[in-house]
C-alpha positions as CSV (number, residue, x, y, z in Angstrom):
1,X,-4.6,-11.7,3.1
2,X,-4.9,-13.4,6.5
3,X,-7.7,-15.9,5.8
4,X,-10.5,-13.8,4.6
5,X,-9.2,-10.5,6.0
6,X,-7.3,-8.0,3.8
7,X,-4.2,-6.9,5.7
8,X,-2.5,-4.9,3.0
9,X,-2.9,-3.3,-0.5
10,X,-1.4,-1.1,-3.0
11,X,-2.5,0.7,-6.1
12,X,-0.4,0.7,-9.2
13,X,-1.0,3.4,-11.7
14,X,0.3,4.2,-15.1
15,X,1.6,7.7,-15.0
16,X,4.1,8.4,-17.8
17,X,5.5,6.4,-20.8
18,X,7.1,3.1,-19.5
19,X,6.5,4.4,-15.9
20,X,4.1,3.2,-13.1
21,X,3.6,4.6,-9.6
22,X,2.6,3.0,-6.4
23,X,0.0,5.7,-5.5
24,X,-1.1,4.1,-2.3
25,X,0.3,1.4,-0.2
26,X,-1.2,0.3,3.1
27,X,-0.8,-2.5,5.8
28,X,-3.3,-2.6,8.7
29,X,-1.8,-1.5,11.9
30,X,-1.6,-5.0,13.7
31,X,0.3,-6.4,10.8
32,X,2.9,-3.8,10.5
33,X,6.6,-4.6,10.9
34,X,6.1,-8.2,9.7
35,X,7.6,-7.8,6.2
36,X,4.2,-7.3,4.6
37,X,5.2,-3.9,3.1
38,X,8.2,-5.3,1.6
39,X,6.2,-8.1,0.1
40,X,3.6,-5.7,-1.3
41,X,6.4,-3.6,-2.9
42,X,8.0,-6.8,-4.3
43,X,4.7,-7.7,-5.8
44,X,4.2,-4.3,-7.3
45,X,7.6,-4.4,-8.9
46,X,6.9,-7.8,-10.4
47,X,3.6,-6.6,-11.6
48,X,5.0,-3.6,-13.2
49,X,7.6,-5.6,-15.0
50,X,5.1,-8.0,-16.3
51,X,3.0,-5.0,-17.4
52,X,6.0,-3.6,-19.5
53,X,6.9,-0.8,-17.3
54,X,10.5,0.1,-17.0
55,X,10.4,2.5,-14.0
56,X,8.4,2.4,-10.8
57,X,8.0,5.5,-8.6
58,X,6.6,6.2,-5.2
59,X,6.3,9.3,-3.1
60,X,5.8,10.2,0.6
61,X,5.9,13.3,2.8
62,X,9.3,14.3,4.3
63,X,8.1,13.3,7.7
64,X,7.5,9.7,6.6
65,X,10.9,8.4,7.9
66,X,9.8,4.8,8.2
67,X,8.3,4.9,4.7
68,X,11.4,6.4,3.1
69,X,13.6,3.9,4.8
70,X,11.3,1.0,3.7
71,X,11.3,2.3,0.1
72,X,15.1,2.6,0.1
73,X,15.6,-0.9,1.6
74,X,13.4,-2.2,-1.4
75,X,15.9,-0.5,-3.9
76,X,14.4,2.9,-4.5
77,X,16.4,6.0,-4.7
78,X,15.4,9.6,-4.0
79,X,15.0,11.3,-7.3
80,X,13.6,14.8,-6.3
81,X,11.8,16.8,-3.6
82,X,8.7,18.8,-4.3
83,X,9.3,21.5,-1.8
84,X,6.3,22.8,0.1
85,X,4.0,20.4,-1.6
86,X,2.2,19.4,1.5
87,X,1.9,22.9,2.9
88,X,0.5,24.3,-0.5
89,X,-2.4,21.7,-0.2
90,X,-3.2,21.5,3.5
91,X,-4.0,24.6,5.5
92,X,-3.4,22.8,8.9
93,X,0.2,21.7,9.7
94,X,0.6,17.9,9.6
95,X,3.0,16.6,12.2
96,X,4.4,13.1,12.0
97,X,7.5,11.7,14.0
98,X,7.7,15.2,15.6
99,X,8.4,16.7,12.1
100,X,6.2,19.0,10.2
101,X,5.3,17.4,6.9
102,X,6.0,20.1,4.3
103,X,7.6,18.4,1.2
104,X,6.9,15.5,-1.0
105,X,9.8,13.1,-1.5
106,X,9.8,11.2,-4.7
107,X,11.7,7.9,-5.2
108,X,12.1,5.6,-8.2
109,X,13.6,2.2,-9.2
110,X,14.6,1.0,-12.6
111,X,12.9,-2.4,-13.3
């Protein structure tokens, strides 16, 4: 929060036994690159621990270079890649950072 303004959010979802996933995380554009994403992930990790989860997961497209770097800086490791996941769902190509988004990269951390 910045006063009354929401500048970042995440959604934590129970996905499997003892496992939660951050299924959405966002920071408003003017507030990016100020450590808010790291704070949100830290809060999600703490909340998942309090809720009794042992594993926290997150996923992003292969073209999300900044997101993948952020998640790894926060202690997540790549666990697997769901090849062609994006291209199976979206008929039009998605290009980000000059890279076609084709695959879903899954990361996790033990709490």
